[in-house]
ChimeraX commands (.cxc) that place a marker at each C-alpha (Angstrom):
marker #1 position 167.29,119.44,179.79 radius 0.5
marker #1 position 164.08,119.08,181.79 radius 0.5
marker #1 position 160.81,117.66,180.40 radius 0.5
marker #1 position 157.37,118.40,181.87 radius 0.5
marker #1 position 154.43,116.40,180.49 radius 0.5
marker #1 position 151.04,118.10,180.17 radius 0.5
marker #1 position 147.57,116.52,180.38 radius 0.5
marker #1 position 147.03,116.86,176.61 radius 0.5
marker #1 position 150.08,114.69,175.86 radius 0.5
marker #1 position 152.26,117.59,174.79 radius 0.5
marker #1 position 155.40,118.60,176.67 radius 0.5
marker #1 position 157.30,121.61,177.86 radius 0.5
marker #1 position 161.09,121.40,177.75 radius 0.5
marker #1 position 163.53,123.73,179.46 radius 0.5
marker #1 position 167.26,124.15,179.87 radius 0.5
marker #1 position 169.55,126.39,181.90 radius 0.5
marker #1 position 172.47,128.46,180.63 radius 0.5
marker #1 position 174.52,130.50,183.11 radius 0.5
marker #1 position 171.75,130.40,185.70 radius 0.5
marker #1 position 168.99,131.52,183.29 radius 0.5
marker #1 position 166.18,129.05,182.57 radius 0.5
marker #1 position 164.88,128.97,179.00 radius 0.5
marker #1 position 161.54,127.32,178.24 radius 0.5
marker #1 position 161.14,125.71,174.82 radius 0.5
marker #1 position 157.77,125.83,173.10 radius 0.5
marker #1 position 156.92,125.23,169.43 radius 0.5
marker #1 position 157.99,128.77,168.50 radius 0.5
marker #1 position 161.46,128.53,170.03 radius 0.5
marker #1 position 162.96,129.45,173.37 radius 0.5
marker #1 position 161.05,131.72,175.68 radius 0.5
marker #1 position 162.24,132.83,179.08 radius 0.5
marker #1 position 158.89,133.80,180.56 radius 0.5
marker #1 position 155.89,131.88,179.21 radius 0.5
marker #1 position 154.72,128.90,177.13 radius 0.5
marker #1 position 152.53,129.67,174.14 radius 0.5
marker #1 position 152.44,126.40,172.21 radius 0.5
marker #1 position 153.76,123.17,173.84 radius 0.5
marker #1 position 155.69,120.59,171.83 radius 0.5
marker #1 position 154.29,117.22,170.73 radius 0.5
marker #1 position 156.99,114.68,171.76 radius 0.5
marker #1 position 155.75,112.16,169.16 radius 0.5
marker #1 position 157.22,114.40,166.43 radius 0.5
marker #1 position 160.75,114.43,167.88 radius 0.5
marker #1 position 162.12,110.95,166.95 radius 0.5
marker #1 position 162.13,111.71,163.19 radius 0.5
marker #1 position 163.99,115.00,163.81 radius 0.5
marker #1 position 166.45,113.36,166.20 radius 0.5
marker #1 position 167.16,110.61,163.65 radius 0.5
marker #1 position 167.91,113.20,160.94 radius 0.5
marker #1 position 170.19,115.20,163.27 radius 0.5
marker #1 position 172.12,112.11,164.37 radius 0.5
marker #1 position 172.71,111.06,160.76 radius 0.5
marker #1 position 173.52,114.46,159.25 radius 0.5
marker #1 position 174.89,116.95,161.79 radius 0.5
marker #1 position 178.24,116.88,163.55 radius 0.5
marker #1 position 179.39,118.62,166.71 radius 0.5
marker #1 position 182.31,120.98,167.07 radius 0.5
marker #1 position 183.93,122.32,170.24 radius 0.5
marker #1 position 182.70,125.91,169.93 radius 0.5
marker #1 position 179.35,127.54,169.20 radius 0.5
marker #1 position 178.87,128.44,165.52 radius 0.5
marker #1 position 177.14,131.72,164.68 radius 0.5
marker #1 position 176.80,130.88,160.97 radius 0.5
marker #1 position 173.22,129.59,161.31 radius 0.5
marker #1 position 170.48,130.09,163.88 radius 0.5
marker #1 position 168.03,127.41,164.97 radius 0.5
marker #1 position 165.45,128.97,162.66 radius 0.5
marker #1 position 167.73,128.70,159.61 radius 0.5
marker #1 position 168.78,125.14,160.48 radius 0.5
marker #1 position 165.13,124.20,161.03 radius 0.5
marker #1 position 164.47,125.11,157.39 radius 0.5
marker #1 position 167.45,123.02,156.28 radius 0.5
marker #1 position 165.93,120.00,158.03 radius 0.5
marker #1 position 162.39,120.88,156.95 radius 0.5
marker #1 position 163.32,120.72,153.25 radius 0.5
marker #1 position 164.33,117.11,153.81 radius 0.5
marker #1 position 161.79,115.64,156.25 radius 0.5
marker #1 position 158.76,117.95,156.16 radius 0.5
marker #1 position 157.47,120.71,158.44 radius 0.5
marker #1 position 158.95,121.05,161.93 radius 0.5
marker #1 position 158.72,123.92,164.40 radius 0.5
marker #1 position 161.67,125.93,165.66 radius 0.5
marker #1 position 161.03,124.66,169.20 radius 0.5
marker #1 position 160.91,121.03,168.08 radius 0.5
marker #1 position 164.25,121.52,166.33 radius 0.5
marker #1 position 165.85,123.15,169.40 radius 0.5
marker #1 position 164.58,120.40,171.73 radius 0.5
marker #1 position 165.83,117.68,169.36 radius 0.5
marker #1 position 169.28,119.30,169.06 radius 0.5
marker #1 position 169.60,119.41,172.86 radius 0.5
marker #1 position 168.47,115.77,173.10 radius 0.5
marker #1 position 171.22,114.89,170.62 radius 0.5
marker #1 position 173.81,116.47,172.90 radius 0.5
marker #1 position 174.39,119.76,171.09 radius 0.5
marker #1 position 175.03,122.87,173.17 radius 0.5
marker #1 position 172.69,125.84,172.64 radius 0.5
marker #1 position 173.37,129.55,173.06 radius 0.5
marker #1 position 170.43,131.96,172.74 radius 0.5
marker #1 position 170.80,134.52,169.96 radius 0.5
marker #1 position 171.23,137.80,171.83 radius 0.5
marker #1 position 168.67,140.07,170.18 radius 0.5
marker #1 position 167.24,141.71,173.25 radius 0.5
marker #1 position 164.87,140.88,176.04 radius 0.5
marker #1 position 163.33,137.67,174.76 radius 0.5
marker #1 position 165.27,135.68,172.13 radius 0.5
marker #1 position 163.52,132.75,170.43 radius 0.5
marker #1 position 166.43,131.36,168.35 radius 0.5
marker #1 position 169.68,129.61,169.32 radius 0.5
marker #1 position 173.14,129.01,167.96 radius 0.5
marker #1 position 174.65,125.53,168.37 radius 0.5
marker #1 position 178.04,123.86,168.41 radius 0.5
marker #1 position 177.36,122.47,164.93 radius 0.5
marker #1 position 180.01,121.89,162.28 radius 0.5
marker #1 position 179.64,123.80,159.01 radius 0.5
marker #1 position 177.15,122.21,156.62 radius 0.5
marker #1 position 178.66,121.23,153.29 radius 0.5
marker #1 position 175.68,122.24,151.12 radius 0.5
marker #1 position 173.18,124.21,153.14 radius 0.5
marker #1 position 169.79,125.06,151.64 radius 0.5
marker #1 position 170.14,122.67,148.70 radius 0.5
marker #1 position 167.10,120.37,148.35 radius 0.5
marker #1 position 167.64,116.63,148.13 radius 0.5
marker #1 position 167.29,115.36,144.55 radius 0.5
marker link #1:1,2 radius 0.2
marker link #1:2,3 radius 0.2
marker link #1:3,4 radius 0.2
marker link #1:4,5 radius 0.2
marker link #1:5,6 radius 0.2
marker link #1:6,7 radius 0.2
marker link #1:7,8 radius 0.2
marker link #1:8,9 radius 0.2
marker link #1:9,10 radius 0.2
marker link #1:10,11 radius 0.2
marker link #1:11,12 radius 0.2
marker link #1:12,13 radius 0.2
marker link #1:13,14 radius 0.2
marker link #1:14,15 radius 0.2
marker link #1:15,16 radius 0.2
marker link #1:16,17 radius 0.2
marker link #1:17,18 radius 0.2
marker link #1:18,19 radius 0.2
marker link #1:19,20 radius 0.2
marker link #1:20,21 radius 0.2
marker link #1:21,22 radius 0.2
marker link #1:22,23 radius 0.2
marker link #1:23,24 radius 0.2
marker link #1:24,25 radius 0.2
marker link #1:25,26 radius 0.2
marker link #1:26,27 radius 0.2
marker link #1:27,28 radius 0.2
marker link #1:28,29 radius 0.2
marker link #1:29,30 radius 0.2
marker link #1:30,31 radius 0.2
marker link #1:31,32 radius 0.2
marker link #1:32,33 radius 0.2
marker link #1:33,34 radius 0.2
marker link #1:34,35 radius 0.2
marker link #1:35,36 radius 0.2
marker link #1:36,37 radius 0.2
marker link #1:37,38 radius 0.2
marker link #1:38,39 radius 0.2
marker link #1:39,40 radius 0.2
marker link #1:40,41 radius 0.2
marker link #1:41,42 radius 0.2
marker link #1:42,43 radius 0.2
marker link #1:43,44 radius 0.2
marker link #1:44,45 radius 0.2
marker link #1:45,46 radius 0.2
marker link #1:46,47 radius 0.2
marker link #1:47,48 radius 0.2
marker link #1:48,49 radius 0.2
marker link #1:49,50 radius 0.2
marker link #1:50,51 radius 0.2
marker link #1:51,52 radius 0.2
marker link #1:52,53 radius 0.2
marker link #1:53,54 radius 0.2
marker link #1:54,55 radius 0.2
marker link #1:55,56 radius 0.2
marker link #1:56,57 radius 0.2
marker link #1:57,58 radius 0.2
marker link #1:58,59 radius 0.2
marker link #1:59,60 radius 0.2
marker link #1:60,61 radius 0.2
marker link #1:61,62 radius 0.2
marker link #1:62,63 radius 0.2
marker link #1:63,64 radius 0.2
marker link #1:64,65 radius 0.2
marker link #1:65,66 radius 0.2
marker link #1:66,67 radius 0.2
marker link #1:67,68 radius 0.2
marker link #1:68,69 radius 0.2
marker link #1:69,70 radius 0.2
marker link #1:70,71 radius 0.2
marker link #1:71,72 radius 0.2
marker link #1:72,73 radius 0.2
marker link #1:73,74 radius 0.2
marker link #1:74,75 radius 0.2
marker link #1:75,76 radius 0.2
marker link #1:76,77 radius 0.2
marker link #1:77,78 radius 0.2
marker link #1:78,79 radius 0.2
marker link #1:79,80 radius 0.2
marker link #1:80,81 radius 0.2
marker link #1:81,82 radius 0.2
marker link #1:82,83 radius 0.2
marker link #1:83,84 radius 0.2
marker link #1:84,85 radius 0.2
marker link #1:85,86 radius 0.2
marker link #1:86,87 radius 0.2
marker link #1:87,88 radius 0.2
marker link #1:88,89 radius 0.2
marker link #1:89,90 radius 0.2
marker link #1:90,91 radius 0.2
marker link #1:91,92 radius 0.2
marker link #1:92,93 radius 0.2
marker link #1:93,94 radius 0.2
marker link #1:94,95 radius 0.2
marker link #1:95,96 radius 0.2
marker link #1:96,97 radius 0.2
marker link #1:97,98 radius 0.2
marker link #1:98,99 radius 0.2
marker link #1:99,100 radius 0.2
marker link #1:100,101 radius 0.2
marker link #1:101,102 radius 0.2
marker link #1:102,103 radius 0.2
marker link #1:103,104 radius 0.2
marker link #1:104,105 radius 0.2
marker link #1:105,106 radius 0.2
marker link #1:106,107 radius 0.2
marker link #1:107,108 radius 0.2
marker link #1:108,109 radius 0.2
marker link #1:109,110 radius 0.2
marker link #1:110,111 radius 0.2
marker link #1:111,112 radius 0.2
marker link #1:112,113 radius 0.2
marker link #1:113,114 radius 0.2
marker link #1:114,115 radius 0.2
marker link #1:115,116 radius 0.2
marker link #1:116,117 radius 0.2
marker link #1:117,118 radius 0.2
marker link #1:118,119 radius 0.2
marker link #1:119,120 radius 0.2
marker link #1:120,121 radius 0.2
marker link #1:121,122 radius 0.2
marker link #1:122,123 radius 0.2
view
């Protein structure tokens, strides 16, 4: 994954899959433009949660998209953007595959093991 720092302190991240470059902004992945860069100061908390709670598997899982998983994390640590979640997952070594919904997908699937109790808030 490549990181480009901007003058305002925010960053643009990008990654390549099968020769196609995908740019990550706060909304998700975007193959042609950046709308809202990511604040890197918000990533450590997300990375910490991912490292403690998610496990990798060999193949990509299509059970949950990045947007759905973002909500799973959000219910536990507070608001995060889809792009912040995608960038953090890639930093943690997960493999991303864009959800094929046409010309410009914004969500990804990952090689994440099935969650035991998805969508259940922490008591």
